[in-house]
Structures are given as structure tokens and as C-alpha cells.
N, C-alpha and C positions, 0 to 999 in steps of 0.2 A: 419748604420745597423750593430747590433752585429753579430759576426761570431761565430757559434757554432763549437767548437774544439772537435774533437774525437781522442783519443790516442789509442795506440796499445792494451791496456788492454780492449778495448771495442770489441775485436775480438779475435777469436781463429784461428790460422793458422795451417793447417794440411798438410800431405804429398801430393805432386802433386800440391801444390799451392791453395788448397781449402781453402776459408775463410768463417768462421761462425760467425755471430754476436751473442752476448750473451745477455741475459736480462739486462735492465738497473739496475744498482746498485748504491745507493746513495754515497757508500764508494768510487766510481771511480770519483766522482765529486771533484772539488777543495774544500778546507776546508772552503772558503767563501760561496761557494754554499751549502754545507751540513749543514752549520749553519742556513740556511733558511728554512730547512725541518721542518714542523710542528710537534711538539712533542704532540701527543693525550694523555692527562691524564684526569683520571676520579676519582673522590671521591665517593664511594658508601658505605653507611652505613646500615647494617642490625642489628635490635636489637629485642629482645623478652622481654617480660614483666617478672616480678618477678616469679622465678620457671617455666619458660617456657621451658628451656633446662637445665638439670643437668650438671655441669662442666665435669664430666667423660664421658659424651656423646659428648661433644663439643670438648675437647682437646684430644691429643694422651696421652698414659699413661707416667708415670714418667721414664720408661726405656728409653725414647729418651733423657733424660737430662744428658748427659755424660760429661758435663763440669760444673765447677763451679768457683765462685769468689765472693767477697765481695764488695757490693756498699759502705758501711761504716761498722764500727766495728761489729755490731751484726745484719747485714742485708744481709744475703747471697742471691745470684742469681744463678739460673742454666739454662743451655741451651744445646742445641744439634741440629745436622743436621736433617732435615724433610726427612723421607723416608716412603712412603706408602707400604702397604701390600696387597696382592691380596685377594679378597673377593668375591667369587662367580661370576667371570668374570669381577668385577670392581676392583679398588684400593681404599684403605681406610686409612685415618689418624686417623679417630674416627667415631662413628656411624653417626655424623652429616656430617662430611667431607669425603663423600664417593661418587664417581662417576666413570663413565667410564675411562680407562686408557688414552684414547686419549685426555681427558679433563684435566687430571692431570698428564702429564709426569714427570719424574725427573727433566728435564730442567726447568720446572715451579717451582717445589718444591725447586730448588737451589735458586731461586729468592725470595721465600715466606717467610714472617716473621710472625709467630703466637705468639702472646704475651698473657700471662696469669698473672693476679695479678698486674695490674698497681697500684701504689702508688698514691692515691688522698687525699688531705689534708682535705676533708670534707666528711661527711656521705652521701652516694648515696642512702640510703634506702628510698623507696617511692618517688622517684624523676623522672619526665618525660623530664628532660632537661639535667641533669648532664652528661650522657654518652657522649654528644657531646660538652660539655664545659660550660654550664650555670649552674653552680654548686649551685648558690643561689636559684634557682627555686625549691621548694619542694611542694610536694602534700598535705602534712599534716602539712606544716608551723611549727613554724612562719619563714617567710622569708622576705626580704626587696626588693622591686622592683628597689630601687636605686642601687642595686649592681648587677642586671641582666646584662649579657653581651650576644652578638650574638653568636650562636653556629658555630662550625667549618665549616660546610657545607655552611653557609651563608657568612662567611668570604671568603671562597675560591671562591664562585659565584661571589662575588663582586670584586675579585682581578683580574686584567687584567694579572698578572704575571703567574696565574695558567691556567685559560681557554683562555686567550688572548681576545681581544676586536674587532677582525676583522668581525666576523659574527654576525650581530645584531639579526638574527633570531635562533641562538642557544639557547636552553633551558638549562640553567645552574643550574637550582634548581628545583627538583621535589620532593615534599614531600608526602609520601604515609603512611597512618596509623595514629599513635597517636601523640601526642605533644611533639615530641623530638626536633623539629627545631625551633629556635627563630632568628628574624631578628631585626635590628635597623631601626626604621622609625622616622618620626617627632614627634610621639606622645611617643617616648621612645623605649624600647625593647619589642616587641610583638611576640606572637606565630604565626607561619605560619599555615595556613588553610591546612589541609591535603586533598588529594584526596581520598574519601572513596566509591565513586560511581564506579562500573565496567565500566560504559558508559564513565564517565570522564577520568578514567585511560586509557581505551583503545585509546581514542581520543588524549590523552595527549602524549602517548608513540608512537603511530603508525600513527597518522595523521599529515599533514602539516598545517592543519587549526587550529585555536585557540581552546582551550578545550571547550567543550559544557557545558554551565551553565544552568542547568534546571530552568525554571521560576517557582517560588512558586505558587501553586494554590490559588487563592483568597478565602477567607472565603465566602460561599454563604450567600446572604441576607436571613434571616428567613421570612418565609411566614407569613404575618399578619394575626392575629386572626380575623376571620369573625365577624362582628358586628351583634348581634342577632336582 
């Protein structure tokens, strides 16, 4: 039977000999035990269609770009630390990135990376798959289905190194909205069916039962014309 060992760092010793146990902290565990703590990671992507949000409403102003460097000879890049401004009882990085101060403290901003202007080797105009990596899929064509690839959300959902494989009931991929997500199946690269019904979405997110799929209403049999 294994013996659970407690060290002096699990307690506080006060004057008069009083001893107070402190809340369990993973940092007090041996390194081997800390390595077993599950690291909960999630990939969440939000996208808007063409012209849905103007860049100046999504990103902070250029005044935050206090540092600069060159990726290569004629291709500069600029960056700077994120700092929110007070706005009517809230804090704001931009009109879109605005929320209560408790939801976006500076400690969170110090960990946040906000990227604008990624270099992509192909044209993303009128594409419903490019933002997540299936660059060949274009709404207006021409494109080649032989060059389709799964999108990053599906790659991560299928990779045990990201979400892990211990929980068989964990929903690792949920697609809401338009055709941004693509998966590899036996028939090739196929678009994921999105959840567009509020009822299906509610059951998928908040219920432990499988999502409800409404049964299509059969076409009624036409009433025969009476014979005169």
C-alpha cells in the first residue's frame, strides 16, 4: 500500500505551537507527480465573413507598436505590449475587444498574443476554408479537391497529444456556423456539417446526451383526384 507523505511545506506553524494546514498546491508535489497533472488546453476559432468587422474595430491602434524589426530585407514587422484602456467601467483594447476589467486583467494581457497581417502564400478572397488552413478551397474557384487538407481544428481534435485520449466522451470538435471546418474521411477531405439550429447547439454544449437531430418531415401523399 503506498504511503502518502506530507512535508513541512504543507503546513504553517505559528506561535504557541498552532499548526494550520494550507490548501493543496500542485507545486508542493514531487516533480513526477506534477507531470501527471492534466493540462487543459482548448482551441477556439471565431471568424466573421467578408467585411463583418473592420480592422480598426478589431485591433488596437498603431500606437501600441513600439518595437520593430525585419523578417527579411524589405519586410518589416512591428509589435508592442498589450495594455487595455478604461472605457465606461470596462477595459478595452479595441471596440471589439472590450469587456469588464475582471475578465481581462493585465496578468491575462501579458500572456495574450494578438496577431494582425499573417503572410499567406495564396489569395484568401472569397474562401470559406482558408482561415483554418484549407487554402485550396475557394468559393469562386477554380480549385482542386486533390489539394484539399484538413483544417487545424480537426487536426488538433484527432491528435491525442493536444486533447489527450483518456476521456472517450469528451467532445473534441464542435462546429457552429459556416463551412470553415474540413475533415479527412475515407471519401477524401469533406466539409464538417455545422450546427445551425439553436436546439441542436444548446443540447451539444449544455447536455450530456447526444445532440438531438430533428427527423425530417415526410412529404405528405397528395390527395387523389376524385373520379367523376
